[in-house]
N, C-alpha and C positions, 0 to 999 in steps of 0.2 A: 504390102505397105500400108502403113496406117495415114490416114490424114486428119488433120483436126482443123475447125474452124480458126480464123485469126482472132487473137486475142490481144488487147491491147491494155496494159497496166496504166492506172491514174498516173499523172504526172506529180501528184503530191501523195506522198505514203507517211502514215505513222511507223516510227522506228522502234522493233522490239529488239532490246539489246540481251543478248544471250552469250551464256559463258559454259553452257553445257556441252557445245559442239558446233560444228559448222554443217549448214543446212547446204546442201546442193541440189540445183534443179533436178526434177525428177524424183526425189526422194522423201521420206517422211521422217519426222523426227518429234519425240515429246518433250517437252521442256516446261519447266517449272517456272511460275511467275511468284515471284515474292518480295522484289523492289518495289519502291512506292510508285516509279516511273512506270513500270509495267503494269501494276495493278490498275493504275488511272487508264492505260490504255485498253485493258482489258474491259472495265467499265464503261467507259465511255464510247468504246468502238464495238465491241463484238457483243456486250450483252445489250445494249440500247440500238445498235444499227440492226437496220431489215434487208437493207440492199447488198447485191451480191459483193460491190465494191467496196462496202464496208468490214468484209471480213477477210480483204487483202492486205496484207501487212508487210514491210519491209524489214526482214530479219538480218541483223548486224552483228557478226562475230564479235565479243568483246571481249580482251584478255583479262582486264580488272575485274572482280565480282562487282556485279550491280547491286547487291544486296547493301554495300555498304552504304548506298544512298547519299553520296555525295552533293554539295548543295551545287557544283558546278557539274555540266555536262562532261563525261570523260571524252577523250579523243576518239574518234570514229574512224574504223576502218573504211577505205573509199569504195569498195565494192561488196554489195550484200546480195541478198537473194529474195526476190518477191515471193509470198508465200502465201497459201489459202488457209486459212483457220478453219480444219474441219470438224473438231470437237473441243469445247471447254468444261473442264471438270474443276470444281471449285469447293472450297470448305471454309468455316469461318473459325473452326476450334484446331489447334490451340491459338493459332493465329490465322489472319485472313491469307490464302494463297490459292493459286488457280493451277492446273495443269493443262497445257495445250498441245493439241496433234496438229502439226502443221504440215502441209506439201510444198515444196519447192516449185515453183513456175519458171521464173527466168533470173537472169543476171540483171543488176540496175547498178548504176553509179551516181553517188551522192554529188548534187551541183550545187547545193545551197542547204543549208540547216535554216528553216524559217521560223520555227519555234521550238522553244527547249521545256518549257512547263506548261502544262503537269507532266505533258511527254512529248517527247521529240517528234518533230514534223518537217519532213525534207521534200526538196524538190529533187526528183531523179530523173536520170536518163535510162531508158530500156536498152541494154545491150543484147540480149538473146530475144529476136522475133519468135513469137509464138503463131507461126502462121505454116502453112502446108509446105512440107520440105521438098526439097529438090528429089529427081528420081535417082535410083541408085548408079545409073550410067554417068550421071552428070557428077554424083561424088566422086565416082570412081578416077573421074579426067581431072578432079581438082586435087583428090588428095593421095590418087596412085596407091602406092604399095603400103604406104604408112596405114590407110583405113584398113587393108587387107589383112596386114601384119596383127593390128589391134584385134581384129574379129576371130582371126586364128588362135591366138592364144587366150581370149575370154571362152571360145568354145572348148578349149583343152581343159582350161580351169573347173568349166563346168560339167564336163563329162569326167573328169577324176571325181566327183563326188557321188554319191548314192543316189541313182535316178528314181529309186524307188520313192523317195520322199518327195510329196507332192510340190511342195515349195522350190525344189532343185529342177523337177521336170518342167514348171511352169517359167522358172527362170531360162531355161533351155529354149523353150518355144518362143519367149519375148527376146531373146538373141537375134533370131530370125525377123520377127514382126516389128520391132522397135526401130526408127531411123539410128543411122550408124552416129549420127552427131550426138544422140541422147546417150548412148552407151558407156562414154568415159565418165561422164557425172554418175550414172546409177552404179556401175560397178566399182567405183572408189567409195561409195557410200556402204557398199556390201563388205568387201575384203578388209582386213585388217590395217588400218592406216591410223597414223596420228592426226590429231587435229593441225598440227603443223603442215603435214604434206595436204591435207583436205583445202587449208587455206591457199597454198600454191595453186591448186587445181583451180579454186574459185575464182583467182586473181588471172587464170589464164583465159584471157577471153577470145583470143585467137584459138580456132578449132585445132588447127594445125600444133601449136603449142601445146594444148591439150591432149591430143593424143600421144606426142611424143612424151608428155609428164607421166602419160598413165600406162602406158607399156611397161617401163622398169617395174613399177608395182605389181603388175599381174604376173611378170616373169618372177620376181622375188616371193610370190604366194605360190607359185606352181613349184617351185624349187622347194620351199617349205613343205610343201605337202607329200612330194616325192621322198624327201628326207623321214619324214614321219611314218608314211608307209612303211619304209623299210624297217625302220625299228619298232614297229607293233608287230603282235603275234599273229598268226595267220586266222585265229579263231575271233579276232578283234576286227577283222577287215570290214565288217558292214557296220561299223560305227564311223568310218571314216567321214561321212557326209557333215559332219559339224567339226572337223580338227581343221584349225589353222585359217577358220574362217568364222566371222561374226556371226550370231545371231541372224538369220536373215528377217530383216524387219519388213513391214509393209510399203511395198514400193510403188507409189503412184505416179503415174504419167499420163499425158493425154488421153493416151489410147486405154488404159485398164490399169488395174492395181493387181499386186502382187501380195497374198496373205502373209501374216507373219506367224511363223513357225514357233520360232524362238524357244527351242529346246534346247537343254543342255543336259547330255546323257552324262557327263564326267561330273556333274554335282553329285558329292557322294551323299548329302543328306538326303538328298530327294529320292537317291537309288536305296539308299538304308529303309528310308520310310515305306518305300515301295515293298521291299522284303517283310518287315515287318506287318505288312497291311497282309501279305499272303500267308504268312504264318500264322496269324491271330488266330484266335479262335473265337471270332466275333459271328452274332448271326448272318443267314444268309441275305437277309435284307440290307443290313448295315454294312457288308463286304460288297455288295455292287453297288451301294452309294460311295465308298470309299475309292473303289476301283472307277468309278465315273470322275470322282473329283480329283484322282491322282494324274488321268489322262488330261483333264483341263489345265490342271497346274504344270505339265510339261508344255502346254501350248503357251503359257503365259510369260512375257518378260516381267523380270524381277521389279522392273519399276512400277507396275500396276498395283495399285491400293489393295486389289482383291487377291493378290499373290500371297500376301502376307497373312489375310484372313484365312484363305483357303488351307494355307500350309498349317496354322493353328488349328484349324479344324482336323485335319487328319491327325495332327499328332495327338488331340483329345480322344479322337476315336483308338487311336492304336493302344492308348496308356488306360483306359477303361477297363476295368476288370470285367469283362463279359461273363467269364466262366471261372473266372478265379476265386474260391472261397475258403475260409478256414474250417479246419475240424473242431466241433463244438466237444469240450469235456463234459462226457455225460455221466460223471460220478456223484451221484445224489448226495452220497455221505459227505465227501470232501465239499461239494458247494454248499451244503447247509453250515459246515464248520467253517468255511471262507466267509458266508455271508455274516454268520455270529459273531466272528472277529471282528469284521469291518464295521457294523452299526448293532446298537443295541436295539430292544425293543422291535418294532416295526414287524411284527409277526404276520400280520395281514400280507403284506407286501413280500416278504420271503415265501411265505406259503405259496403265493401266486407263481414266483418265479422256479420254483423247487417245481410245481405242476408242470410248467411248461417244459422244462428239464426232463419230467418222467413221460410225457407224453413225446417228447423230440425222440426220448430212446428207444420207445416204441415204433415210432413213424420217422423215416428221414426225411419225407418230403414236407413237413408240417410248414405251412405258413406261417411267416412272423406276427404275433400278436401286436396290436396296437395299444400300448397301454399309456393311460394318463394319471400321473401322480399329481393330487390336487391337496394342498395344505399351505399352512402359513408360511413365512419365510424362515429359514435358518434351522429346518427341522431334517435338512438332508436329502432333498429328493435329487437333486443334481448328483449328490456323490453316491446315491445308491444306483442311480443309472450307471454311474461309472463301476461301481461294483458288480451288477450284472454283468456287463462285458467282462469283467476279470473273471468271474465265475464260470461263465461259459466260454473262456478261452477266446474271445472274438474283439477284432478292433474295435474302436470308441471313439466316435465325432461328434461332437457338440456344436449344433445349431443355434444361436442365438437369435429369437424372433421378436425380441422385444422392441416396437416402434418402426419395424418394418411395414411399409404401407404400399410397396410394388410387387404386383404381381410377377414381376418379372425377377423377383430375388429368389421365387421358386421354381419356376417355368423356365427361366433363361429368358435372353433375347433373340429374337429373329437375326439371322446375319446378314439381312438387308442394313441393318443400322452400322455405324459408324461406331466403334468401341463393343461389339456386342459381346456377350459370353455367357456361358451356361449359368443354370441357375444355382442354387445351394446343394440341392441334391445330388446332383449329377456334379459339381465340384467336388463336394465330401467323397463321393466313390471315388474319384480320381485320387483323393490326397490318403485315403486309408489302401487303396489298392487291392481290396477284394469287396465281393459282391454281396456279402451276409455279415455286415458290421453291426454294430447297436448304435442308432443314431437318436441323440438327446436331443427334441425340439424344446429348448429352453423358453417359459415365459409365451406359452402359446394363447395366453389370454389377453396379452398386451399386444398384439395385431392391430394396425392399424387399417384405415382405408382412404383412398385418395383417387386423385384423376386417372391414375396408372393402374386402376384395378385394385381387386379384394384378392391380398395373398390366403385371406381365411378359405376363400372359394377355390383358391389353386390349390390348396391342401386337401381338398375332398378326393381328387384323385389319387394323390400320394397316400392317404391315410385309409383307403377303402381296401380291403384286401382282395375285394373280387375285380379291382379294376389296376391296382398298382402293379401287377405282372405286364403289363403294357404301356407303362408310363410312357408319354413323349415329350420331351424336352424342346423348345422352340429353336433353341440353337443346334441340337442334334438333328433334329427331325426326323429321327428313327426311334422306334420302340425299345426302351431297355426294362429289365425284370427286376422290379423291388420288391417281389414277394418273400424274399428270403431275408430281408431287411428287418431287424427289430426296431421298430420305433417306440421309443418312450418319451411323451409330451410332459412338461410339469407347468403349473398354473396354480395361482394362489386363490382363484375363485372360478366356479364354472358360469357364474352370471354374464360375462363378457363376451364367452364363448359360443357362436351361433350354433341353433340347435343340428343343424345337418352336420356339421364339425364334430359337436359332441356325440352325436348318434354313432360315430363311426369309431369311438374310441372306447376302451375299455377304463372306467374312472375307477381309482383304486385311491380311498381317503388317506393322505398321511397326517394327522392330528398332531397337535404339541404334545409335548413332553410332560409328565407329572415331576414333581420334585425329587420323587426316588429315581426316576429315571434320568433326570440331569445330573444327579450326584453321581450316577454310575459311567452315565458317558463322559462325565469330566474327569474322574480317577483313571476311566480306561482308555480314553482317546485325548482330550482336550489337555491335560497337564504334562503326559508324555510329550505331546508334539509341542507345547509350548518350551518345555526344558530342553529340546532338541533344538529350538529354534535360536534359544537364547545362550546355548552354550553352558547349561547347569547341568549337574546330575541329583539324584535323589540324597546324595550325601551332603548335599549344600541347601536344600531347602525342603520342607515338609509343609504340605497343605492337609491338615484333618478335614474330615467329612464334616465336622461341625462348621468349620471355616466356608466348607464349599457351602452348606447350607444357607450361612449368612450371607454369600455373596448372591445366591439365588433368590432370596425372600428380599434382602434389605437393597440390594443394589442393582438388581434386574427384575424386570416384568414382562416376559415376552413368552410366546409360544415355542420357539426354537432356542438354539444355544448360542447364536452370534455374539449378543453382548455379554454371555459368560466367558465366552473364549477372549473376547477383548480385555473384560477384565481380570483373566487370569494372564493375561498377556502383560497388563501393567505391574501386577506383582512381581512377574518375574523381571520385568526391566528394573523395578526397585531393588530386589536382591540381587541382581546382575553388579549395581553399583556398588552394594556394599561387600559381595564378595570381591570386586575388583580392587576396593581400597584395601581389604584385607591382604591382598596378596602383594598391594605394594606395598603395605608397611611392615610384612615380612621379608621382602628382598631387601629394605635398609636394616633389618635387623639380623641378618645371614651371617656377617663378618663377626659382629660381637658374640654371637651365640654359639658359632663354632669355636671361638676362641675360648671362651670359658667351657664349652665340653672337652674340649683338649686338655685344658688346664685340671680339669676335675678328674679326666682319665688316669692323667700322668700321677695325680697324688693317689690314686687307688693302687696304680702298678707300683708304687713307690712304699706305700704302708701294708698293704695286703698281699702284694706279689701273688696274684692266682696264677695257674698253669698257664691259661690262655686267657686272651682278650674277649674270647667268646663267653667266658665265663661270667662275665661282667653283665647288669642289666643294662636293658637300651636304654640311652639318656635321652632320644628324641623326644621332641615336644609331643603331647598328646594330640590324638585327631582332631580337627577343627571339628565342634560340634554343628549340626543342620540348623539353619536358621527357621523357627516355627514360626507359622502364620497363624496368627490369633486373632480375634476381634479387635484388639487394642492395635495389631500390626495392620488390621483393614483399615481402620480409622484412619492412620497416619498415612496409608498409601493412596488409598481410592477416597477418602475425606468422611464427612459424616453420610450416615446412610441414605439413600435417597427416596425410599419408599417405606415410611413407618406404617403402622399397623394402627390406623384411625379409625376403623369399621365401629369399634363400640363408642368412642366419643360423638361421631356422626349420628348415632343412633340414641343418644340418652334424652331424646325428647320425643313425645308422638307426633305422627306424620313424616316418618321417614321411612322408607324400605330400601333394599336392594334388590337389583334386578341384574339381569345377565344378557348381554349382547354378543351378536357375532360380528366380525371383521373380517375383510381378507388377511389381516395380521395376525387370526387368533381371536379366542373368546376374551371378554372383557368384561369387568364388573360396573353396574352404573346406579348411581344414586336417584333415588326421586323424593323429591322433598315437596310438601304441600302447607300450607297456610290458609287461615280465614279469617275475613274481617269485615266489618258491617259493610253493608253495600245495597245492591239491586239485585243480585243472583246472577253475577256475570262469571265466567269461566275464563282465568288468564292463562295463557301456556307459554313457557318460554324456555331456552336452551338449543334453540336453532333446530326446530322440530320438522320431521316431513310430514305430510298428508296423512300417510297411514297412522303415524303413532298421534296426531292430533285427533283421528277418529276414535283411537282407542281410549283417549282421556273422555271424550264424550261419551262412549259407550260405558265407560268406568262408572261416572257420575249417575248416569241414566239408570244403571242397573241398581247402584246404592239406593237411589231416590226411591224406586219401587220396592224395596227391601229393607228400608230402615226401620220399619215396627219388629220386623222379623228379627232384625239382629240389635235392637235398641239403640239405633244411631240418632242423636239430636244434634240440633246446631247450637249456637251460643245462647240461644233464646229458649232452648227445651222443645223446639217442633220438630215432629218428623220430615217436615219440609225441609230438606238441608240447605236450600238456596233461598230459603224466606230472608229476606234483609240480610242476606250473606254472601259475600264474594269469595272466590275459592282462586287461590293463585297455586299453579303447579309450576314445579322449576326442575330442571334435568340440568345438572351442573357440566361443567366442561363444556361452555356455550361456546367456544370456539369449533367445536367438533359437530358436523351434521349428524343427525341420528333421526332414524325411521325406522320403519317395520312393526308386524303386530304384536310381537313377544313379550312386550312390556306389559300386556293388559293386565295380566295378574299381578305385577308389582303396584300398577297405578290403583287398583281395586285396594290392595292390601295399605297401600300408604293412606288411601281417603278414609279407609274404615278406621284407622289407628289414628285420624287425625279427629273424626267425629266423636269415635268412643272414648278418646284420650288414653289409650292403652297403647304402650311401647311395642315397637316390632323387634323380634329377638336379633341380637347383633350377630349370631353367629348362622343365619340363615339368608340362602338368596333363592330367588324363583324366578321362572320363566314360563310363559305360557298365552297363547292368543284366546281372549273373550270374545263372546257373542252376546246380544241383547239381551238373551233368555237365561245367561248364567253359564253357559258351558264352556269347557277349557279344551282347545283345541291343539293339536299338536304342532309343534315348531322344529327348525332345523337346528345344525350345530350344535347338538346336545353335549357331544364329547367336548367340544372346545369350550363351551361356556362352562361345563364341568370342572375343566383344567383350569379355568380362571379362575373360579370360586376355590378352587383347592390351593391356587397359586397366592390370594387374597387371605389364606387361614381360614376359611369359614368350614363349619363341620357339617352343615345339613344345605343342600338343595332341592327344592320342591319344582318338579316337573308335571307334565300332563301325564296322565295314566297311559294314553296310547304312545307315549315316547318311551314307555320301558323296555321295548325291543332295542332302543339304540344303547342300553346301558352294556350290550356285550361288549363293547369297545374298551369300556372301562377298566382298569385294573381292579381286582378282588379285593384288595387291600384299601379301596376307598369305594364305600357303597354309600351313593346320596339317598336321602329320604324322599319318598316319592308318597304322600297322603291325598294328593289329589285326585279326585275318581272321575265322573264326568260331569259334576257340578260346582260352580265357585264356593 
């Protein structure tokens, strides 16, 4: 027999109105708090209070939903349960709410409501005394056979369950150790009963009345359990421990607690999930984690927030392709044909893919390479990645990294956070369903950095072939093998990619296209695609190559083909309007044409009387002629040309030269203009120039002043001191665009030499190169992009540093730039 020290509840209690169930003394219940009154009670009493009495509440069962937040206090049930708040769990997202774990202490009766706002407070009278209970003999004298009958049924019910379950065994021991007057409330909270029946037990203040009302509930539960045992198969007898009885919740009484098992073996989803874990081919470490988590899941009540989190985790672990992969197509010839059909040019890139296929054919366990395609927009970097996956016969998944500034997007969130999820790598593997897909990491040069970490640093492990075989996502917390994944990154420039990340990737430059390549791409891919998208056929529209060249040179100026594709789309839309209007007119004329034809045929039959109608000529109208797109049609559809060849006009006087610049969007031509005037020998620079370009201008004027006699350069006064009473103004047009870099040094020297010598610079020549104070010309980068920019502008010759001659290998053979520069200017 247990004994407890007397406890007296306060005479005033704050009232917690609950609609989720009826709390009985000696039982424990979780209830959600989301109404305004209950929220105020939790904040003011539980979260701020420090004494034991501040955690004692009056729990009143309330039939109306308290979440309605009516202005007036709803009618209160007369009898409630004084409860101790054991635990408070809360969150502010998506709206403030709390979950309370409360344990019933005793019954009380409301005497008077003292206060209604912000939460009700009432004067109460305690009905059950928490004092030492009388001895067993005294109890038998008072209640006689009623108490013994209740105890007999309670023992019978518990023994019908599986005693191997710890919770059932502990309940059996509690039947002997707990006072008899506490058993009706405890067993009523365990067995399957409705809230109405529990409310009747709560209202039964008399112990004798409480025994009389509880015994029929026990008998009903016993009979239901017997019936179910008869209908079940013998091999399922071991599952009887949870049939017809509520999951046994934690029962807390004055002397002890009963741990909550909360198992549900009949839950098909959990059973199916467990079978999937047992039959999955995940590694041993991941399998151990899943087995441990599934055991925890069985013991959790479904109302716990961690239940859904654990279940989602296990479902992800089962769905991941631990050992599922696709078989690569290793036919080199077929791969070469497929790549050539999908993309024109890009020989270096195609060569690298075929090399991978060849080595993969010789060695099956080859680790996936980490490729990075670097080039201006619109040259086909993303579509090439898709074609690589198609060539290999692998699944393809694109991960857009532009603007990502949280390392959790790569590594995932830890499961301790609300709303945690795996990173994009693991989520992508779940999506494709295989462990050797082609992952395209798009715009890797546009990763950000914030207080949430550096995603570029998180990619170091993903893109390192020596580490990614053991990649650990924060959400999974177990290693996953990424060594068979073929990672392809795309970027417009390598300048913004961290050096450590750049070192892990194999850089493949994808420069812009020449005019000849653009014409081929337009007629092989772009025009057929636009015709299909606009419902046109080659019999309705014809775009000659001359017209395509006009679009490329006069209406677009880009390294890729996106603007060209948009212009072709505009042409197809204009032609679609003409075709639709023509069909509408033909539909109106159909009846009159048919009538005239029938009359004509009758006239022939009457006059000539041939043997058959088929001998007559077909009198159908001639087929519609296709619409030919020429320069005049271009002007009507696209408007006047956007880019006219103005190079010769701008170089019609000394002091103007053409330079070449590199941008992430491709190469560009750049004009440099110089003028001189009387002054005090000052040099003025305009055009929003960077520090490096300003230094190049000062180097140029210093070198020219030191070599003025050698090249016979004089100022307006005939002096070899070029700045003697002379000011020089250097301007770089397109002043809204920031310009910087050392490659304009040669252009500035040529421009100033033209100014002081009075000789024009050739209008078909562009140049690039860095100069030194001693007159040396140093190599620069982006040669192919710069040469293609000069080619687009219609320039015939390009002057580059001699040491950049190696960069000419990537330039088509039909376009050979002129390279007269040696090692001196």
